[in-house]
C-alpha positions as CSV (number, residue, x, y, z in Angstrom):
1,P,10.5,14.1,-6.9
2,A,11.9,16.6,-4.4
3,E,14.1,15.5,-1.5
4,T,12.1,14.0,1.4
5,P,12.9,12.3,4.7
6,S,12.3,9.0,2.9
7,F,15.2,9.5,0.6
8,R,17.4,10.8,3.4
9,R,16.8,7.7,5.4
10,A,17.3,5.3,2.5
11,R,20.6,6.6,1.1
12,P,22.9,6.1,4.2
13,A,21.9,2.4,4.3
14,L,22.8,1.9,0.6
15,P,26.3,0.6,-0.2
16,E,27.9,2.1,-3.4
17,G,26.4,0.1,-6.3
18,G,23.9,-1.6,-3.9
19,T,20.4,-2.9,-4.7
20,V,17.1,-1.2,-4.0
21,L,13.9,-3.2,-4.0
22,D,10.9,-1.0,-4.7
23,V,7.5,-2.6,-3.7
24,G,4.5,-1.0,-5.3
25,A,6.9,0.8,-7.6
26,R,4.6,2.3,-10.2
27,A,6.9,4.3,-12.4
28,G,9.8,4.5,-10.0
29,A,9.4,7.7,-8.0
30,A,10.5,6.0,-4.8
31,S,13.7,4.3,-6.1
32,L,15.0,6.0,-9.3
33,P,16.2,9.0,-7.2
34,L,18.4,6.6,-5.2
35,A,20.5,5.7,-8.2
36,P,23.3,6.5,-7.5
37,P,24.4,5.3,-5.0
38,A,22.2,2.3,-6.0
39,G,23.6,0.4,-8.9
40,R,20.6,-1.9,-9.4
41,L,16.8,-1.5,-8.9
42,V,14.2,-4.3,-8.6
43,A,10.6,-3.1,-9.1
44,V,7.5,-5.0,-8.0
45,D,4.0,-3.8,-9.1
46,P,0.8,-5.5,-10.2
47,S,0.5,-3.2,-13.3
48,A,2.4,-4.3,-16.4
49,E,1.9,-0.8,-17.8
50,M,3.6,0.9,-14.8
51,L,6.5,-1.5,-14.9
52,A,7.0,-0.7,-18.6
53,A,7.1,3.0,-17.7
54,F,9.6,2.1,-14.9
55,R,11.9,0.3,-17.4
56,E,11.7,3.2,-19.8
57,L,12.7,5.8,-17.2
58,A,15.5,3.5,-15.8
59,A,16.9,3.1,-19.3
60,R,17.1,6.8,-19.8
61,R,19.3,7.0,-16.7
62,A,21.2,3.9,-17.7
63,V,20.2,2.1,-14.4
64,P,20.0,-1.7,-14.5
65,V,16.5,-2.8,-13.4
66,E,14.6,-6.0,-12.9
67,T,10.8,-5.9,-12.8
68,I,8.4,-8.4,-11.2
69,E,4.7,-8.2,-12.0
70,G,2.3,-9.2,-9.3
71,P,0.8,-8.2,-5.9
72,W,2.9,-8.1,-2.7
73,P,3.4,-10.2,-0.7
74,D,2.3,-12.9,-3.1
75,V,5.4,-12.5,-5.3
76,A,7.8,-12.0,-2.4
77,P,9.2,-15.6,-2.6
78,Q,10.4,-14.9,-6.2
79,T,11.8,-11.5,-5.4
80,P,15.5,-10.8,-4.9
81,V,16.8,-9.4,-1.6
82,G,17.7,-5.7,-1.7
83,D,20.1,-3.8,0.5
84,V,17.2,-1.3,1.0
85,V,13.5,-2.0,0.5
86,V,11.4,1.1,-0.2
87,C,7.6,1.2,-0.3
88,H,5.9,4.5,-0.9
89,H,2.1,5.1,-0.5
90,V,1.1,1.4,-0.7
91,L,0.3,0.5,2.9
92,Y,-3.2,1.9,2.6
93,N,-4.1,-1.0,0.3
94,A,-2.5,-3.8,2.3
95,P,-5.3,-6.1,3.6
96,D,-3.0,-7.6,6.2
97,L,-0.4,-5.1,7.2
98,A,1.6,-7.5,9.5
99,V,2.1,-10.1,6.7
100,F,2.8,-7.3,4.2
101,A,5.5,-5.7,6.4
102,R,7.1,-8.9,7.5
103,A,7.6,-9.8,3.8
104,L,9.3,-6.4,3.3
105,T,11.6,-7.1,6.2
106,E,12.5,-10.5,5.0
107,R,13.7,-9.0,1.7
108,A,15.9,-6.3,3.2
109,R,19.5,-6.7,4.1
110,R,20.0,-3.3,5.8
111,R,16.8,-1.2,6.0
112,V,13.1,-0.9,5.1
113,V,11.8,2.6,4.3
114,V,8.1,3.2,4.0
115,E,6.3,6.4,3.2
116,V,2.6,7.2,3.8
117,T,0.6,10.3,4.4
118,D,-0.6,11.0,7.9
119,R,-4.2,10.2,6.8
120,H,-5.5,8.1,4.0
121,P,-5.1,10.2,0.8
122,M,-8.9,10.1,0.1
123,A,-10.0,10.8,3.7
124,W,-10.5,14.5,2.8
125,T,-13.4,13.5,0.6
126,G,-15.5,12.5,3.6
127,P,-17.6,15.7,3.4
128,L,-18.3,15.0,-0.2
129,W,-19.6,11.6,0.5
130,R,-21.8,13.1,3.2
131,R,-23.1,15.8,0.8
132,F,-23.8,13.5,-2.2
133,H,-24.8,10.2,-0.6
134,G,-25.5,11.0,3.1
135,L,-22.8,8.5,4.1
136,E,-20.2,8.9,6.8
137,R,-16.8,7.7,5.7
138,P,-13.9,6.8,8.0
139,A,-11.4,9.4,8.8
140,G,-8.5,6.9,8.5
141,P,-6.6,4.8,8.3
142,T,-3.8,7.0,9.7
143,A,-0.1,6.8,10.1
144,D,-0.7,6.2,13.8
145,D,-2.8,3.1,12.9
146,A,0.1,1.9,10.7
147,V,2.6,2.3,13.6
148,A,0.3,0.5,16.0
149,A,-0.2,-2.4,13.6
150,L,3.6,-2.7,12.9
151,T,4.4,-2.6,16.6
152,E,1.8,-5.4,17.2
153,A,3.5,-7.4,14.5
154,G,6.9,-7.1,16.3
155,I,8.3,-4.2,14.2
156,T,9.3,-1.0,16.0
157,P,9.6,1.7,13.3
158,H,11.4,5.0,13.6
159,R,9.2,7.9,12.4
160,E,9.8,11.3,10.8
161,E,7.2,13.8,9.5
162,A,7.5,16.5,6.9
163,E,5.2,18.8,4.9
164,P,4.5,17.4,1.5
165,L,6.5,19.0,-1.3
166,D,4.4,19.7,-4.3
167,G,6.0,18.1,-7.3
168,P,4.9,17.7,-10.9
169,G,1.7,15.7,-11.7
170,G,-2.0,16.1,-12.3
171,F,-4.5,16.5,-15.1
172,G,-4.0,18.7,-18.1
173,R,-7.6,19.9,-18.0
174,R,-9.6,20.9,-14.9
175,A,-12.6,19.0,-16.3
176,D,-10.6,15.7,-16.3
177,A,-9.7,16.2,-12.6
178,V,-13.3,16.8,-11.7
179,A,-14.4,13.8,-13.7
180,F,-11.8,11.6,-11.9
181,L,-13.1,12.7,-8.5
182,R,-16.7,12.3,-9.6
183,R,-16.1,8.7,-10.6
184,R,-14.4,8.1,-7.2
185,L,-17.6,9.4,-5.6
186,C,-19.7,6.9,-7.7
187,L,-21.7,9.7,-9.4
188,P,-22.9,9.9,-13.0
189,A,-21.3,12.3,-15.6
190,D,-24.2,14.8,-15.3
191,R,-23.0,15.7,-11.8
192,D,-19.7,17.2,-12.8
193,V,-20.8,20.8,-12.2
194,E,-22.0,19.9,-8.7
195,V,-18.7,18.1,-7.9
196,A,-16.6,21.1,-9.2
197,E,-18.6,23.4,-7.0
198,A,-18.3,21.1,-3.9
199,V,-14.5,20.5,-4.2
200,G,-13.8,24.2,-4.1
201,D,-10.3,25.3,-3.2
202,H,-9.1,21.7,-2.9
203,L,-8.6,21.6,-6.7
204,V,-5.6,23.8,-7.7
205,E,-3.5,24.5,-10.8
206,R,0.2,24.4,-10.7
207,E,2.5,24.6,-13.7
208,G,-0.4,24.0,-16.0
209,L,-1.6,20.8,-14.3
210,W,-4.7,20.4,-12.1
211,S,-4.5,18.3,-8.9
212,F,-6.2,17.9,-5.5
213,R,-4.3,19.5,-2.6
214,P,-6.2,19.1,0.7
215,P,-4.9,21.3,3.5
216,G,-3.1,19.9,6.6
217,R,-1.6,16.8,4.8
218,R,1.8,15.6,6.0
219,L,4.2,13.0,4.8
220,V,5.3,10.3,7.3
221,T,8.4,8.2,6.8
222,L,8.7,5.0,8.8
223,W,11.9,3.0,8.7
224,W,13.4,0.0,10.5
225,E,16.3,-2.4,10.3
226,P,15.7,-6.1,9.6
């Protein structure tokens, strides 16, 4: 991925050869760019498939990695402490943000760096739910909600915002992107044409890949010291 405030806030807290703990790691987009200076990565994710992809990518870069399969914070007690804990685009799914964030803090020696978008990544589909189902969907949660919940839990995060940088990723075929969104909208396959019409300019092609790029989205980096 391109350079973001999240990487710029994580690197100064890493000693040469230090350990990064990546919670909700997926294939490693939040932690692999930190090696070096990191000399060891620990990845936590509930998906065995994603952890296998993480190990493959880390092996290509000759980065030592340990993977732990399971949901956070359930597996926190068996997870090693890291100099820096990173957690990108996971907070949206935390049922209890206070418990989730405290577990991140307890596993960090020097810093916790969290990245989210200013609004829930699927908030932009609200008009589509209204159009197809007559349902009003919430506009959040937002980054402001996350900061408020963290503060209530006794954590005072620093905050930095940036425009999202469009990196690689997406669907090879436009039809597959439309079908993905149609399934998210709980619609049958015969509604693909209507979904494609409704999504309009939010579906764009870059470098041969189709992805959803709603306007006005911003990245938010939150970080704090344990």
